[in-house]
Every structure is written in C-alpha cells, then in structure tokens.
N, C-alpha and C positions, 0 to 999 in steps of 0.2 A: 563433606563434599564427595561422599561415596558414589553418588550417581554420576557425577562429572568424571571421576576417575575411571569408572567402569565404562563409560561411553568413549573415553579416549582410546580404549583397547578395541573398540568396534569399528570396522570399516567394511562396507560392502565391496567385495572383491571385483565385481563386474564394472565398477567405475574405471574409466580409462583416463589417465592423466595425459595432458597434452604438452606441458612445458615444465621446466624446472623452475624452482624458486630463484629469484634474482639475488637474494641476500640471506645470509644465515642470521639467526637471532643473536642478540647480545645477551649473555648470561650475567645477571647481576646478583650479588649476594643479598639474602633476605634482609640484612641489616639496613640496606638502602631504604626499604619500605617498612620494615617491622611487620606489624599485622597487615600492612598494606602490600605485602610481598606478592608478586605475580602468581606464586604457587598456591596462594589462598584464594585466588580469584577465578571467575568464569572467564576463560580465554576466548576472545571474540575475534572473528575475521570479518573484515568489511568487503563485500562484493559490490563493486560500483563506487567510484569516488567522485561523482559529479556534484551537481548543484544541491540536490536534496540530501545527499550524504554529508557534504561539508557543512551545510547550513543547519541541518536538523538531526540526522541519525547518528553521526559520529559524536558531536558534542553532547547530544541527548543521552548517549550510552556512556561515554567516558566520564561524565559528571558523577556517576554512581560508583561508590566504593566497591560494589560487588564485582565489577568487571575490570578486565585489563585487555585492551585491544592490542593484538600481537601480529596481525597480518592484514594486508590490503590487497585488493585485486581489481584490475581494470584492463580492458582491451586497448585503452589509450595509455601508452607508456607515460606521457607527460602528466596525465591526471593521476596515474598510479603513484608516480614519484612524489607528486604534490601531496597526495594522501598520506604517504609515509612521513613526509616532512611535517604535516599537520599533527599527526598523532605523536610523533617524537617530541615536537615542540610543546605539546600539551603536557606530557609527562615530565619533560625537563623543567617546565615552569612549576609543576605541582610539587616536585621533589626538591627543587633548587639545585639540581645537579645536571651537568651535561652528560649526554649519552646514558640517561637513566634507563632507557629500554631501547632495544633494536627491533624494528618492525620488518617482518618478511614481506616480500612482494611476489605476487603471482600474476602472470598474464592470462591464466586460464583458471577459472573457479574450480574446475574439477581437480586440479592439482592441490588447491587449497583444501578441498574437502577430504583429501587423503592425509592431511597433516593431523597426526594424532594428538598434537598439542592444542588443537582448536576444539573447543566444546560447542560453540554456537556461532552462527553467522547472521549478519545483517545483509539483506538483499535490497539494494537501492539502485537498481538498474533500470533502463527503459522498460516500458510496460510489456513489450513482447519478450522480454527476458526475465519475467517474474516466475511463471509456473515451473519451467524446466529446472532452473537451479534450486528452487525450493523443493521440488520433487526429489532431486538427487541428493540434496542435503538431508532430507528426511530418511532416505535410504541409507545414507552414511551415518545415521544416528546423531546428527547435529540438531540442536535446537535452533529455531529460526525466527528472526524478525523480518517480516516481508512487507515492503512498501505496497500500497494499493495502486491500481486495482489488483485483486488477487490473481486474476488470470486474463488472458486475451479472449478466451472463449468459454462458454458454459461447460463444454465437454471436458476441457483440461482442468477447469476449476473443480468439477466433481471428482476427477481422478486425484487431484492434489489432496482434497479433503479426506478422501478414503484412505490414501496411503499414509498421511500424517496420523490418522487415528490408528491405523494398523501398526505403525512403527512406534507409537507411544511417545513421540517427541513433542516438545512445546513449540507451537507456532503462534506468534503474535502478529496480527495484521496492523499496519501503520495507520489505522483510523483513530488518530489521537484525540478526536473530539470526545471520545468516550472518557478520556481522562481530564476533560475540562468540566469543572463543577456545574456550569450553567446547563450543559446538555443533560447531565444526570438529574439535576433538580427539575428541569422541565419535564423529562420523561416520567419521573416519580409523581409529579403533580398530575400529569395526564393520566397515568395508570391508576392513580388513586381517586379519580373522578372529580378533581377540583374544577373542571370546566364542563362537567356533565358528560353525557355520551358523546364521544368524538365521532364526527361524520366526515370531516374533510381535513386534508393536510395540503398546504401550499408550500412548495420548495422553490426558492430562488436560486437559479444557477445560470451563469452567463454562457454564451456561446463563444466560439473563437473566430478571429478575423480571417479573411482570405489573405493570400500572400503572393509574392512575385513568382515568376518562373525560376526554376533552379538550374543554372547552367552547370554542365559537367565540369568537374575539377579534378586535378591529380589527387590521389589518395595520400594523405599525410603519411610519412614513413613511420611515424610512431603509433599509427592506428591500425589495428587488425580489423579492417572494414568487413571482411567476409564473416568473421565471427560476430561483429557488431550486428550485422544483418540477421544472423541466426536463421531461424526457420522461415523468415519472410522472403519475398521474391528478391532475386538479385537485380539491383538497379545501379546506375552510375552514381558515384559519390558527388555530393554537393554539400557545402558546409551548412546551409540553412535546412538541410534535410536530416542533419545529425545533431551536433552540438557545437558551440563556438570553440574555435581553436585558441582563443584568448579569453580568459575570464569564465564566469559561471552564470551568465544570464540565461533567461528562459530558452531552452533548446527547441529547435525546429521540429524534431521528431514528434513532439507532443501534438502537432497539428497535421499529422499524416496518418491515414487510416491503416497503412501497413503495420504500424507500430502501436496502435491503440484505437480509440474511438472518439477522441476529443474530450471536451469537458464533461460529457455524460458519464464517462468513467473516471476522468481525471479528478474531478471534485465530486462527481455524483455518488461515488461509493461512500464518501464521508457523510453526505446528507441523507442518503437512503439508509445507511446503517443507523444513524442517529434517529431518524424518523421511525424506523422499525422498533427501536428501543421503547419509544413512547406508545407505539401502536400495538405492542406485544405480538409482532409478526416476525421475530428474528430468525425463526427456523422454518419459515414458509415463504410465500411470495404472492404476487397478485394472481388473480384468475383471468384478468384480461388486460390488454395494453393497446393503446393506439397513440399515434404521434404524427405531427407534421414538423418539417424542418427545412431550412434553407441550406444548400450546399454550394460551395464556390463553383463557378462555371469555368474558371481558368486558374492557373497558378499551381505551384507545387503543393501547397497546403490544401487539403481536401476534406478535413473534418467538418462537422456541422457548425453552422452559425446560429442564428435565431431559431428557436424551436419551442414546441409545447408538447408535453407528454401527459397522458391521462392513464392512470392505473386504477383498477378496481379490485378490492380485496373481499374475501369471503365473509369477513366480519362486518361488511357494510361500509367500510371506509373508502373514500375516493381520494387519490393523491394526484395533484396537478404539479407539474414542474415546468418552469419557464424562466428565461432571463428577464421577463417583464416583472417578476416578483422581486422583492428585496432579498438579497443573498442571505439565506438562512432557512429556518423551518418554522412555519406557522401552523400550530394545531388549532382546529376550530371545533368546538363542542356546542352542545345545546345551551350551555350556561356561560359561554365566554370563549376567549382565545388566549393562547400563550405563544409568544414568538421568541425564538432562541437563535443566536448566531455566535460567531467567534469574537465579535466585538472588534477590538483593534489587533487581535493576534494574527500573525502570519508565520507559516512554517519556513518560508524562504523569502529573501529580500526581493525576489522577482515574482512573488505571487501576484496574479492579475486582479487585484482588488484595490479599491481606494483605501488609503491608510487613515480611516476616520477615527482619530484618537478619542473622540467623544461618543462614539457609537455605543449604544447600550446592548449588552449581550443577552439580556433577559427582560422581557416585557410581557404585560398581560392586560386584558381588557379592564380589569380591576386590580389595582396594586395590592389589594388585600389577598389576592390569590397567591402572590409570591411570598407573602408573609406567613402563609399556612405551614405549619410543621407537620411532618409525617409521623403518625402515631406508631407505637411499638408493635401494634397488630396489623399495620398496613404494609403495603409492598415497599420494600427497600431494595434498591438496585445496587449492583456491584460498584464499589467505590475504589478508584485508583487515583493516586496523586500525580503520576506521570507515566506515560505509556511505556517508555523504555525501562524505567525502574520497575514497573509492574511485571514486565517480561522477565527481567533478571530475578525478581523475587520468585516467580513461578518456576523458573529453571531450578532453583534451589529446593522449593517445596513440592514440585511436580503437581501443583494445583492448576486448574485451567486459567488462562489469562483473561483479561477483560475483553479482548477482541480475538476470540479463537477462530480457527480456520473455517469451521462450518458457517458461523455467523458471517464471516468475511465473504465466503463463497456465495451465500444467499443475497447479501447486499450487492455484490458484484453482478450477480445474475440479473437483478432488477435493472442495473445499468445496461447490461448487454442486450437484454430482450427489448429494452426501450430503444436502443440503437437500431436493432433489427426493425422495430416498428416504424422508425424514421424512413426505412427503405421499402417497406411493404405496406401498401395502402390498406385502410380498413381496420376494423377491430380484430385483434388477434387473441384467441382464447388460449390460456396457458394453464397447464397442469403442474402445479408446484411440487407435487409428489413425484411424478415421473420426470419432471424437468423437460417437458416437451410441449410444443404447440399442438393444439387439438385440430386434426384434419387440415394441416397446412404444410405440405411438403416443402414449398419454397422457404418458408420461415425456418422450418426444422433443418434445412440444409445449411443454414447460416449459424447453427449452434457450434460449428467447428470451422476450421480454416485449413487449407492445404499447408503442409509443412515441408520446407526445403531440406532434403537430406544433406548431411547427417544430423541436422539440428531439429529440435522439437520433442515434445513429450511422447509423440508416437514412437520414437526410437529409443526410449529409455526402458530398460528391462526392469519392470516392476514385479 
C-alpha cells in the first residue's frame, strides 16, 4: 500500500477548508478485523449521502474487502448523519461488534479533502456538483469515483480530464453498464463483425415529465442551501426543486436545467458510453448533431420531455436517440442486429423504468450470433466484474479503470451537445478534436455556463 501511504502525506495547500469535522474517528485495535484492519484498507470518504449514494455507491464500495469507508459529507445535516449511521451499521453487522468503526462527518467536502487519512472519495452529489469536487479531489491527490454525468458543461469536463491526467490519480466514472457482462459481450460481437459493417445505432431513452409550480418555502435549518446551489443561480428554496426532506425518492433537481439537462445526461451518458464501446468511438465524438425536443411550458421542472437526436460519425455510423425506442442500445449492421439493455437491473429503487423481471438483456436478429465465441486473435474488451471493485483494484495497481475520465468526458460531451442541439435549430457541425461547433457562435456559447462566485471550476486554482 505504498502508493496510498504516500498520497496521505500529500495535500494541495491552496484548498480552503470551510468547516470542522463533526466527530472524531474511533480507533479500534487491528485484532477486531485482523487482516481486515482499517490500516490495511483504502480509506474512502463519501461526498453526498442521498439516493444514489445510499442505494448504489456506498453499499457497492463497502462490500469489497479492499475498502474501509471512514467519512461522510453532505450539505444536508440530516442526510449526513443518516449516512454515518448507515456506514457504522454495516461494519457493526460485518464484525458482529458494536462501535466497530467511527465515521467522521463533514459539512464541507473541502474539509474532507484535507483529511490525510482519506485516500479516495466517492462523489454522489447532484450533477452541478460533480466537476468541481472531482477537480479539487484530484488536486488533493485523492483517487475518485465520480457519478455521471461527468460534468455540467463541455468546458469543465475538458478541464477535469486534463487535471486528472496531470495529477496521476485514478478516476472511475459511474457508468456501471461497462461492468455488466451483456454490454461488453454486445460490444465485442459488434467490434468483431458478427453483424457485418455497422451503419446505425438506435438508443432508447425516455424524457422527463413536466411538473407543478414550486412555491417558495422556508429553508430547512439543517440544509446549507447556498452551498447546495453552488455555482448555479440563486433561487428561492422549494422542496420539489431540491430533494425530499423525508425519504430518498427521486429528487426534483433532476428535472431542472440549472442543475443538469434531464435524461439526456441523466441516463444518456450510460447509453452513449456503452454505444461508443461497440462503435469504437470512445475517444472521439460525432461530426454533426441535430435534435428536436418538447419542453414544459409551465411549472418548475423545465428539462426536456419527448425528443429525438441524430448524430453522425466520421466512420459512417448514424446514431438515433429517442424515447420512442425500447430502452437500451440496438446496433444495426449489414448482416443483422444486436440489442442490449440492463434487463431487470436498477441502480436505485426509484429508477424511472418498468421493473420487467422477464426482460431480456441481450438479443440478436439470429440467436446464433450470441452463441459466437471471441477467438484468441480477435478484439477482447476490458472485463470488470463490478464497477466499484474495479476502481478499488485500480487504486492498488495504478492501472487505468474500465471507465476512465477521458472516456467519461467524451460520452458526456455527446449528451451535452445533443442538449444544445435541442435548443438550436438545424444541423450543428461538431469538431471532436477541438471540441467546438464549426462556425456557430450561439452553439459554442453554450459549451460553458455562468458560475456564481465563489463556487464553480472557474474559481479553482489549477
């Protein structure tokens, strides 16, 4: 664990802590765990303790013997305290002892990043709070698991990828479809020509519904709403614009453009990432994009509803995305087709999909296509058993993870320029090398967003 110990001694001095920890750690003797002792583990801090953290990232990481979660952080004190309880209960049950481990609480992630005992962080915050804490974590020498979408804008996504590579930290994007065998199998079959030359990809992705008006409400005393807003415009607080005060059902912020772009980024990065795996376009992007979309005419929720996006790639493949297609990815080639989806899998209990227990995760125009084995001299893609476990393995080995930051940035960029195309009529020409639209000032002006001081990547000293 030499690499971990050396990184504990490193901290970028320009980071400014904003609050003290709420609780000190409980030190337990190594005999409690034996080889499972916290000192032998990758020490993880959880940033954001809401729905996706509780349902997916925290249990997904704690299940692996390589890790020990020692800190939690959230701007909502109730959620932070519940996160601490969740982690401590997990380890108490694991060891059969009460008070097996004490979990520190932080109300500001920057204070957590200064904790030299923490080797790595999981960022499970709202979308507008992805790029900045990931950027600052990289500067602090922490390895990172980052929920998708990778960024709110193309500009900050490029900055994040560049800094992560410069700092040499491991960043795994939470595009966990890469660790589901059916997506790898589909991509391998396509890449090895089992359906002939691929010409079309159809991606099924639903839109979001409109919602009610959001009446202004008193800010809960346990929520730091100003910091929750971060770089986005200052607006009045309303519960359906943030997250539920009771429980962990699907939060309203997912349906507000200040904080994301709706399903085109929410689930779009999963599907565009998986599609790029099969199309062999992971490190590039389309050369043109056009879209139509319906947007709510009233109500607080303002992200896109029904839509269709068309993207064209230099290799001759055309990608269509719409809620009218079955949720998943359909590769179409000259000799047949392959369809792949999550099947009955959901990352969270409130995922907005039908729980079809009998849904098939992998299908083809001819079942024999799926029975085809990949030869030793053919293309074999990166194999991972589980996304969080792969991240932890790569922290120890320093090998690239299955969903590295540059691939994540490229998939997120497809989402973001598709969202721009929903707002700008006509065919937009895109230069994937320069990451700019060609001869279109309006579209290029949307590659970034204003940032409310002092929050935002613009104000991080890189």
